[in-house]
Structures are given as C-alpha cells and as structure tokens.
C-alpha positions in Angstrom: -11.8 13.2 -7.6 -9.7 16.1 -8.3 -8.2 16.7 -11.8 -4.4 16.4 -10.7 -5.6 13.0 -8.8 -7.0 11.7 -12.0 -4.4 12.5 -14.2 -1.3 10.9 -11.4 -3.6 7.7 -11.5 -2.9 7.6 -15.4 0.4 7.6 -15.1 0.9 5.4 -12.1 3.2 2.5 -11.8 3.7 1.8 -8.6 1.8 2.0 -5.3 3.5 1.7 -1.8 1.8 1.6 1.3 2.4 1.5 5.4 0.9 -1.1 7.2 -0.4 0.2 10.7 -3.1 2.5 10.7 -3.0 2.2 6.8 -3.7 -1.5 5.9 -5.1 -2.5 9.9 -6.7 0.0 12.5 -3.4 0.4 14.1 -3.6 -1.1 17.4 -0.4 -3.5 17.8 -1.4 -7.0 19.7 1.1 -9.3 20.8 0.7 -13.0 22.6 3.1 -15.2 23.8 3.4 -18.8 22.6 4.9 -21.7 25.0 8.7 -21.2 23.9 8.1 -17.2 25.3 8.2 -15.7 21.9 6.5 -12.8 21.4 4.2 -13.0 18.4 2.7 -10.1 16.4 -0.6 -10.2 15.5 -2.4 -8.4 12.8 -5.9 -7.6 11.2 -6.5 -6.9 7.8 -9.9 -5.9 6.1 -9.6 -8.1 3.3 -11.4 -5.9 1.2 -8.6 -4.2 1.3 -6.6 -7.0 -0.1 -8.8 -7.4 -3.1 -8.0 -3.7 -4.0 -4.1 -4.3 -4.3 -4.8 -7.7 -5.9 -7.1 -5.5 -9.0 -4.5 -2.7 -8.9 -1.8 -5.8 -9.9 -4.5 -6.9 -12.4 -4.3 -3.5 -14.4 -0.8 -3.1 -14.0 0.2 -1.4 -11.1 2.8 -2.6 -8.8 2.5 -2.7 -5.3 4.4 -3.3 -2.3 4.9 -2.2 1.5 7.1 -0.2 3.4 7.1 -1.1 7.2 8.8 0.5 10.1 8.1 -3.0 11.9 9.0 -6.0 11.6 6.4 -8.5 12.3 6.5 -12.0 10.0 2.9 -11.7 9.3 3.5 -9.1 7.1 5.2 -11.5 4.3 2.7 -14.3 4.4 -0.4 -10.6 3.6 1.8 -9.8 0.9 2.8 -13.2 -0.5 -1.3 -13.6 -0.8 -1.8 -10.5 -2.2 0.7 -11.3 -4.7 2.5 -8.1 -3.9 6.2 -7.2 -5.3 8.1 -6.1 -2.7 8.2 -5.9 1.4 10.6 -3.5 3.2 10.6 -4.4 7.3 12.1 -2.2 9.8 12.5 0.6 7.3 12.9 3.9 9.0 13.8 6.2 6.0 10.8 5.4 3.8 12.2 7.8 1.0 15.3 6.0 0.5 13.3 2.5 0.2 10.8 4.4 -2.2 13.6 5.3 -3.8 15.2 1.5 -4.3 11.8 0.4 -5.3 11.7 2.9 -8.5 14.7 1.7 -9.5 13.7 -2.0 -9.4 10.6 -1.6 -11.4 11.5 1.1 -13.7 9.2 3.9 -12.5 10.1 7.4 -11.3 8.8 8.7 -7.8 6.6 11.1 -9.9 4.7 7.8 -11.1 4.6 6.0 -7.7 2.2 6.8 -4.7 2.2 6.3 -1.0 -0.2 5.8 1.6 0.6 6.5 5.0 -1.1 7.8 7.9 1.7 9.3 10.2 4.4 11.9 10.5 7.1 9.1 10.0 5.7 9.1 6.3 5.9 12.6 5.9 9.1 12.7 4.0 8.0 9.8 1.5 4.8 11.8 1.0 6.3 14.6 -0.2 8.2 12.6 -2.8 5.8 10.5 -4.5 3.9 12.1 -7.5 0.4 10.6 -5.8 0.6 11.0 -1.7 -2.6 9.5 0.0 -4.0 8.9 3.3 -6.7 7.8 5.2 -9.7 9.2 7.1 -7.7 8.3 10.5 -4.1 10.1 9.2 -2.8 12.9 11.2 -3.6 16.3 10.3 0.1 17.0 8.5 -0.2 14.2 6.8 -3.6 14.8 5.5 -2.1 18.5 4.7 -0.1 17.2 1.9 -2.6 14.4 0.4 -3.8 14.4 -2.9 -6.8 12.4 -1.9 -8.0 11.7 2.0 -9.9 8.4 2.0 -13.6 9.0 4.0 -12.5 5.4 5.4 -10.4 4.7 8.2 -7.3 2.1 8.2 -8.0 -1.4 8.7 -11.5 -0.6 7.3 -11.8 -0.5 3.6 -9.4 2.5 3.1 -6.9 1.0 1.0 -9.9 -0.5 -1.4 -11.2 3.1 -1.3 -8.2 4.4 -2.6 -7.7 1.5 -5.1 -11.2 1.8 -6.8 -10.8 5.6 -7.2 -7.3 5.2 -8.9 -9.1 2.4 -11.2 -11.6 4.5 -12.0 -9.8 7.8 -12.8 -7.7 5.1 -14.9 -10.9 4.0 -16.2 -10.5 0.3 -15.7 -12.7 0.0 -13.1 -15.5 -1.6 -15.1 -13.3 -4.2 -17.2 -12.2 -5.5 -13.2 -16.1 -5.8 -12.3 -17.0 -7.0 -15.5 -13.9 -9.6 -15.7 -14.9 -10.7 -12.3 -18.7 -11.0 -13.4 -17.8 -13.2 -16.3 -15.2 -15.1 -13.7 -12.5 -14.5 -16.5 -10.6 -12.6 -14.1 -7.2 -13.6 -13.4 -5.4 -13.2 -9.7 -1.7 -11.7 -10.4 1.1 -13.0 -9.0 4.6 -11.9 -8.4 7.8 -13.3 -7.0 7.7 -11.4 -3.5 11.2 -9.5 -3.0 11.8 -9.2 0.8 13.9 -6.1 2.3 14.7 -7.0 5.6 16.4 -6.1 9.0 17.1 -2.2 9.3 17.9 -1.6 5.7 18.5 2.3 5.2 20.4 2.6 2.1 
C-alpha cells in the first residue's frame, strides 16, 4: 500500500463496484427455462461477499453499478446488506454522483472497482480508483491499487482487506469474528433500474 492509498482509505465513505470481471470471472452464462425465458447466471466468490460485509461493519457504504440487468444482482446485493444497486447503467459517473448525494459523500470520499474502459470515467472521478489483476491496461494506469487477484477469485476481498488494514480496522474485525461478537450489518437496499441515465 502506498501513502496515497492509505490516506484515501482513511477518508473513504462509499465503495461502489462493477460486477462482471470484478465480482465474477466475467463469463456470461444463460439458460432457457420451460417458459422460454432466458435467465442469466452469475458465479460469485463468497470471500468477496464477506469483504463487502466487513466494509459495511466499519461504516463504509457499499453498492453496485452495472451495465447489465440480471435479477440475481439484487439477490446478491441484498445478501451482502449493500446500500444501493444501479442496473442498466452506461453513465457510471452520473450514478456515482447520485450515490454520493444520497449518502453524504463527495466523489473524493468514494472508491470504485472497475476492470474495463467503460469504467474509466468513474475511475477518473472517484478519489480511490481500484482494479483487479484482469483489468485492462487503460484501467490499471489510473488505478490507485491493482489487486494481484483476478475478478471472481478474491480480488474484491483483497481490496476490502487492504482498505480496512490502511484504516487500522482489520484487526478489530478479525477479533470480533474470533470472539463471536461480530454483527452482520444490514441496509435497506435501494434499487435504481431500467436505463437510468441522470
């Protein structure tokens, strides 16, 4: 961790993330049910989920901004006690500004984890641009931290741990889990969907 990462982590209020290629391995899988509906399936890493839960326990708001619209995202975000989910979002920077306004943060107090060039606008807007080992080179060049792990294989968990270690909160999380006193935080998920483009 460099000094810039540590300082940004200490003032972080909001972490938002992409899904495909960040919380998944980026492979898209569909099946067709008996009624002819095409259902998208996503594989999530449980370690990533716990990392996001640990962030929430330390007072950092969390959310998803996705270009996609798979219904399973709402289930995943709800399981993690996340604060907000944006579906079908091409203008991720606008979604960031909306989330900041909702949760009393500035873009400089926000982080985003992305992996592809569609994420460049928001990554250049947040105070803490982050990416994964499989991120494209254009994204890696603007990232404050590049995880050594690939999306869908613990990269988000790694990022969450690095943030909490920089804030001096990781040991208290570990201790509370060991002692059985850890409380799984929950928020009422806000869902913003269907071609949102404020």
